[in-house]
Z-matrix of the N, CA and C atoms (Angstrom, degrees):
N
C 1 1.521
C 2 1.524 1 111.19
N 3 1.290 2 116.21 1 -39.18
C 4 1.481 3 125.46 2 179.22
C 5 1.556 4 108.59 3 -53.99
N 6 1.329 5 117.79 4 -47.57
C 7 1.431 6 122.14 5 -179.95
C 8 1.562 7 112.37 6 -56.29
N 9 1.331 8 113.44 7 -44.39
C 10 1.458 9 121.27 8 -178.07
C 11 1.675 10 109.93 9 -61.97
N 12 1.386 11 106.90 10 -45.30
C 13 1.483 12 108.93 11 179.01
C 14 1.493 13 110.59 12 -67.50
N 15 1.279 14 120.07 13 -40.07
C 16 1.469 15 122.78 14 177.23
C 17 1.464 16 110.88 15 -59.03
N 18 1.366 17 116.36 16 -41.69
C 19 1.531 18 120.59 17 -179.85
C 20 1.544 19 108.47 18 -64.24
N 21 1.265 20 116.47 19 -46.41
C 22 1.504 21 117.73 20 -173.28
C 23 1.517 22 107.32 21 -70.24
N 24 1.371 23 117.54 22 -51.77
C 25 1.465 24 120.09 23 -175.01
C 26 1.606 25 110.05 24 -61.77
N 27 1.308 26 117.10 25 -40.68
C 28 1.473 27 121.11 26 178.38
C 29 1.434 28 112.06 27 -64.35
N 30 1.382 29 115.27 28 -41.00
C 31 1.513 30 118.36 29 -176.58
C 32 1.539 31 109.42 30 -68.95
N 33 1.251 32 115.76 31 -43.57
C 34 1.487 33 122.10 32 178.42
C 35 1.490 34 110.31 33 -59.25
N 36 1.353 35 117.93 34 -44.63
C 37 1.435 36 117.16 35 -175.94
C 38 1.542 37 110.15 36 -76.63
N 39 1.274 38 115.36 37 -39.98
C 40 1.526 39 115.87 38 173.61
C 41 1.476 40 115.05 39 -52.68
N 42 1.510 41 117.20 40 -44.45
C 43 1.291 42 125.40 41 178.43
C 44 1.471 43 113.96 42 -59.54
N 45 1.399 44 115.75 43 -46.89
C 46 1.498 45 123.82 44 -179.25
C 47 1.596 46 107.22 45 -59.65
N 48 1.371 47 115.71 46 -51.91
C 49 1.422 48 115.88 47 -178.11
C 50 1.428 49 110.73 48 -63.96
N 51 1.338 50 124.55 49 -35.93
C 52 1.506 51 123.23 50 -178.33
C 53 1.620 52 109.45 51 -67.08
N 54 1.313 53 115.68 52 -36.34
C 55 1.463 54 119.76 53 176.14
C 56 1.498 55 104.89 54 -68.89
N 57 1.167 56 128.34 55 -51.45
C 58 1.463 57 124.42 56 176.52
C 59 1.614 58 115.61 57 -52.88
N 60 1.331 59 108.44 58 -47.19
C 61 1.523 60 113.25 59 178.68
C 62 1.483 61 114.39 60 -64.68
N 63 1.293 62 115.97 61 -26.52
C 64 1.509 63 120.79 62 -178.32
C 65 1.508 64 111.02 63 -70.95
N 66 1.415 65 114.26 64 -19.17
C 67 1.440 66 116.49 65 178.33
C 68 1.494 67 113.02 66 -82.22
N 69 1.382 68 124.33 67 -8.61
C 70 1.359 69 126.16 68 -175.36
C 71 1.522 70 108.67 69 -114.37
N 72 1.354 71 113.74 70 162.66
C 73 1.455 72 122.61 71 176.11
C 74 1.521 73 111.82 72 -105.76
N 75 1.205 74 128.18 73 147.73
C 76 1.513 75 123.53 74 -6.04
C 77 1.557 76 108.17 75 -79.61
N 78 1.221 77 111.39 76 156.66
C 79 1.443 78 118.17 77 178.76
C 80 1.492 79 118.37 78 -61.28
N 81 1.275 80 114.14 79 -20.12
C 82 1.452 81 119.39 80 -179.21
C 83 1.568 82 111.72 81 -63.61
N 84 1.320 83 115.36 82 -19.25
C 85 1.475 84 118.91 83 175.70
C 86 1.555 85 112.82 84 -68.55
N 87 1.294 86 115.82 85 -14.28
C 88 1.463 87 119.51 86 -178.90
C 89 1.572 88 112.82 87 -53.36
N 90 1.305 89 105.21 88 -48.61
C 91 1.568 90 112.38 89 -177.21
C 92 1.503 91 110.45 90 -63.97
N 93 1.305 92 113.80 91 -45.20
C 94 1.535 93 121.34 92 -176.66
C 95 1.570 94 109.48 93 -57.67
N 96 1.390 95 113.63 94 -53.48
C 97 1.405 96 117.84 95 179.86
C 98 1.509 97 115.97 96 -71.01
N 99 1.343 98 118.09 97 -27.44
C 100 1.371 99 122.21 98 -178.54
C 101 1.523 100 112.16 99 -78.32
N 102 1.357 101 115.42 100 -21.04
C 103 1.482 102 118.99 101 -176.94
C 104 1.633 103 111.84 102 -93.57
N 105 1.265 104 114.58 103 -79.65
C 106 1.453 105 121.26 104 -163.84
C 107 1.492 106 109.88 105 -63.48
N 108 1.347 107 125.15 106 -57.32
C 109 1.452 108 119.97 107 179.11
C 110 1.599 109 119.68 108 -52.90
N 111 1.324 110 110.76 109 -42.63
C 112 1.407 111 119.46 110 178.91
C 113 1.502 112 115.93 111 -62.01
N 114 1.319 113 114.47 112 -38.41
C 115 1.461 114 120.22 113 177.77
C 116 1.541 115 107.61 114 -69.41
N 117 1.304 116 118.58 115 -44.24
C 118 1.463 117 121.35 116 179.76
C 119 1.492 118 110.92 117 -59.39
N 120 1.354 119 114.20 118 -42.32
C 121 1.522 120 116.54 119 178.72
C 122 1.447 121 117.37 120 -69.21
N 123 1.320 122 114.35 121 -33.61
C 124 1.440 123 120.89 122 172.47
C 125 1.450 124 112.12 123 -64.08
N 126 1.338 125 116.28 124 -43.49
C 127 1.491 126 120.18 125 178.38
C 128 1.486 127 114.58 126 -63.21
N 129 1.319 128 112.96 127 -42.88
C 130 1.508 129 119.82 128 175.15
C 131 1.509 130 114.45 129 -60.47
N 132 1.403 131 115.78 130 -43.38
C 133 1.426 132 125.55 131 176.50
C 134 1.551 133 109.96 132 -55.38
N 135 1.311 134 120.55 133 -50.97
C 136 1.408 135 127.21 134 175.73
C 137 1.565 136 113.22 135 -64.88
N 138 1.313 137 116.76 136 -38.29
C 139 1.441 138 120.89 137 179.14
C 140 1.522 139 111.32 138 -66.15
N 141 1.321 140 116.39 139 -39.17
C 142 1.507 141 122.92 140 173.53
C 143 1.524 142 111.30 141 -59.73
N 144 1.345 143 114.52 142 -48.74
C 145 1.384 144 120.42 143 -174.36
C 146 1.604 145 112.45 144 -66.63
N 147 1.338 146 112.35 145 -33.20
C 148 1.423 147 116.62 146 -174.33
C 149 1.599 148 112.50 147 -98.38
N 150 1.386 149 120.96 148 -39.09
C 151 1.377 150 120.48 149 -175.63
C 152 1.491 151 115.88 150 -117.87
N 153 1.356 152 115.61 151 -1.94
C 154 1.497 153 117.99 152 171.24
C 155 1.572 154 108.61 153 99.43
N 156 1.350 155 113.26 154 164.64
C 157 1.476 156 121.94 155 -175.79
C 158 1.511 157 116.27 156 -65.96
N 159 1.315 158 115.19 157 -35.31
C 160 1.441 159 118.81 158 -178.47
C 161 1.476 160 110.56 159 -65.84
N 162 1.322 161 118.91 160 -44.53
C 163 1.462 162 123.80 161 -179.09
C 164 1.530 163 107.33 162 -65.84
N 165 1.232 164 116.02 163 -44.71
C 166 1.494 165 122.64 164 -179.09
C 167 1.666 166 109.51 165 -62.65
N 168 1.248 167 117.25 166 -32.49
C 169 1.457 168 119.43 167 176.52
C 170 1.500 169 110.89 168 -70.62
N 171 1.385 170 116.24 169 -35.56
C 172 1.465 171 115.36 170 176.75
C 173 1.595 172 107.59 171 -70.74
N 174 1.207 173 120.21 172 -40.51
C 175 1.516 174 125.16 173 177.78
C 176 1.541 175 108.97 174 -58.76
N 177 1.337 176 119.74 175 -45.89
C 178 1.470 177 125.17 176 -177.17
C 179 1.605 178 108.95 177 -67.09
N 180 1.302 179 112.31 178 -34.82
C 181 1.559 180 113.15 179 -179.06
C 182 1.521 181 105.40 180 -74.71
N 183 1.324 182 115.32 181 -34.00
C 184 1.622 183 113.65 182 177.93
C 185 1.473 184 111.95 183 -70.66
N 186 1.311 185 117.29 184 -23.01
C 187 1.464 186 118.04 185 -177.70
C 188 1.524 187 113.94 186 -75.78
N 189 1.293 188 116.90 187 -21.32
C 190 1.455 189 122.17 188 -175.95
C 191 1.523 190 114.80 189 -61.58
N 192 1.344 191 121.18 190 -50.29
C 193 1.460 192 120.79 191 175.22
C 194 1.541 193 111.95 192 -57.39
N 195 1.299 194 119.03 193 -35.30
C 196 1.445 195 121.27 194 178.00
C 197 1.458 196 113.65 195 -70.78
N 198 1.225 197 118.65 196 -34.86
C 199 1.417 198 123.43 197 175.67
C 200 1.537 199 113.31 198 -71.97
N 201 1.175 200 116.26 199 -38.11
C 202 1.510 201 121.38 200 172.60
C 203 1.462 202 109.50 201 -68.74
N 204 1.292 203 127.89 202 -39.84
C 205 1.359 204 133.54 203 172.52
C 206 1.553 205 112.02 204 -59.42
N 207 1.388 206 113.73 205 -37.88
C 208 1.484 207 119.93 206 -179.94
C 209 1.518 208 108.84 207 -68.99
N 210 1.312 209 122.51 208 -35.35
C 211 1.464 210 125.13 209 177.02
C 212 1.525 211 108.02 210 -65.39
N 213 1.294 212 117.91 211 -43.82
C 214 1.446 213 122.95 212 179.37
C 215 1.593 214 108.42 213 -60.38
N 216 1.331 215 115.95 214 -48.61
C 217 1.419 216 124.70 215 -178.78
C 218 1.600 217 111.13 216 -61.20
N 219 1.331 218 115.21 217 -39.09
C 220 1.488 219 120.26 218 177.26
C 221 1.502 220 112.33 219 -69.90
N 222 1.292 221 115.79 220 -30.83
C 223 1.558 222 121.11 221 179.08
C 224 1.523 223 107.75 222 -72.96
N 225 1.388 224 113.27 223 -42.98
C 226 1.617 225 114.19 224 -178.18
C 227 1.487 226 107.75 225 -68.15
N 228 1.349 227 116.14 226 -41.15
C 229 1.550 228 114.85 227 -179.33
C 230 1.456 229 111.43 228 -64.81
N 231 1.326 230 118.91 229 -41.19
C 232 1.521 231 119.60 230 177.22
C 233 1.484 232 113.94 231 -61.42
N 234 1.251 233 113.37 232 -37.12
C 235 1.537 234 117.99 233 178.33
C 236 1.462 235 112.78 234 -69.87
N 237 1.305 236 116.03 235 -39.44
C 238 1.488 237 120.26 236 177.23
C 239 1.464 238 112.19 237 -69.59
N 240 1.338 239 117.15 238 -41.67
C 241 1.548 240 115.89 239 -176.37
C 242 1.535 241 106.34 240 -78.73
N 243 1.267 242 120.84 241 -42.66
C 244 1.492 243 119.44 242 -166.54
C 245 1.564 244 110.02 243 -87.31
N 246 1.377 245 119.95 244 -35.84
C 247 1.468 246 115.77 245 -173.01
C 248 1.507 247 108.80 246 -101.70
N 249 1.336 248 118.98 247 -34.28
C 250 1.512 249 119.80 248 -171.38
C 251 1.515 250 112.78 249 -97.95
N 252 1.376 251 117.40 250 -14.08
C 253 1.436 252 123.60 251 -172.55
C 254 1.492 253 115.06 252 48.62
N 255 1.354 254 112.43 253 48.30
C 256 1.514 255 121.27 254 178.03
C 257 1.559 256 106.78 255 -75.29
N 258 1.272 257 112.62 256 150.79
C 259 1.470 258 120.92 257 175.27
C 260 1.521 259 109.96 258 -62.01
N 261 1.364 260 122.77 259 141.26
C 262 1.459 261 124.20 260 -171.26
C 263 1.545 262 110.72 261 -60.30
N 264 1.345 263 125.79 262 -42.09
C 265 1.456 264 119.45 263 -177.76
C 266 1.601 265 109.87 264 -63.92
N 267 1.352 266 114.21 265 -38.55
C 268 1.457 267 114.59 266 179.52
C 269 1.488 268 110.72 267 -63.09
N 270 1.340 269 117.42 268 -45.17
C 271 1.486 270 120.54 269 -174.35
C 272 1.567 271 107.26 270 -69.73
N 273 1.251 272 117.53 271 -35.18
C 274 1.522 273 116.43 272 175.80
C 275 1.496 274 116.20 273 -65.56
N 276 1.343 275 112.16 274 -41.31
C 277 1.438 276 122.40 275 179.64
C 278 1.488 277 113.04 276 -62.20
N 279 1.405 278 111.67 277 -45.37
C 280 1.507 279 120.63 278 177.85
C 281 1.503 280 110.51 279 -67.76
N 282 1.359 281 120.13 280 -41.31
C 283 1.432 282 126.98 281 -176.78
C 284 1.595 283 107.87 282 -64.72
N 285 1.323 284 112.04 283 -47.36
C 286 1.508 285 111.70 284 -175.08
C 287 1.572 286 108.46 285 -72.60
N 288 1.273 287 120.10 286 -28.06
C 289 1.472 288 120.48 287 175.20
C 290 1.503 289 110.77 288 -68.75
N 291 1.305 290 119.49 289 -34.72
C 292 1.454 291 123.38 290 171.86
C 293 1.424 292 114.24 291 -64.63
N 294 1.480 293 114.23 292 -46.53
C 295 1.436 294 114.33 293 173.53
C 296 1.444 295 114.97 294 -56.25
N 297 1.344 296 118.98 295 -47.68
C 298 1.408 297 121.97 296 -175.51
C 299 1.588 298 112.17 297 -59.04
N 300 1.320 299 113.14 298 -52.80
C 301 1.448 300 118.51 299 175.04
C 302 1.489 301 112.79 300 -54.26
N 303 1.305 302 121.05 301 -49.21
C 304 1.415 303 125.65 302 176.03
C 305 1.486 304 113.19 303 -58.49
N 306 1.322 305 121.27 304 -47.97
C 307 1.427 306 124.76 305 178.82
C 308 1.461 307 114.68 306 -63.51
N 309 1.369 308 117.93 307 -42.86
C 310 1.527 309 121.57 308 175.16
C 311 1.503 310 110.47 309 -67.55
N 312 1.302 311 118.88 310 -43.14
C 313 1.464 312 123.58 311 178.67
C 314 1.629 313 108.18 312 -56.33
N 315 1.287 314 116.30 313 -55.28
C 316 1.378 315 121.58 314 -178.13
C 317 1.506 316 113.82 315 -58.34
N 318 1.327 317 114.66 316 -41.43
C 319 1.496 318 123.94 317 177.50
C 320 1.515 319 111.46 318 -56.27
N 321 1.400 320 110.62 319 -49.74
C 322 1.511 321 115.29 320 179.47
C 323 1.478 322 112.63 321 -66.87
N 324 1.309 323 118.95 322 -40.86
C 325 1.499 324 124.65 323 -178.71
C 326 1.493 325 108.43 324 -63.20
N 327 1.393 326 118.08 325 -38.67
C 328 1.427 327 115.51 326 -170.47
C 329 1.556 328 112.75 327 -96.05
N 330 1.345 329 115.52 328 -39.93
C 331 1.507 330 120.09 329 -175.57
C 332 1.489 331 114.36 330 -100.10
N 333 1.248 332 126.24 331 -0.34
C 334 1.446 333 127.69 332 178.77
C 335 1.446 334 115.17 333 -73.53
């Protein structure tokens, strides 16, 4: 039953974010807004229904450094792809490394 709820909630939130992103430019933001925020919101919705608001608040607080690191990762990847013309595997490896370093650094800075 939880899989069905996750599917419906995730699909509805992804669709809503995609519609909102379609209103803005550049259109390439549609995939970014349709993916990451909607999955996080669907996960929080299920966490609230299963484990309560207090547990979901801790989870949401923990998602913040990962989300900030994701923005840094996306900026690095865009810069490598668009400005430097780096090969995809190199750009992905560099961007994921930057994401991991940023996420771990923020986590230690905030929650230590």
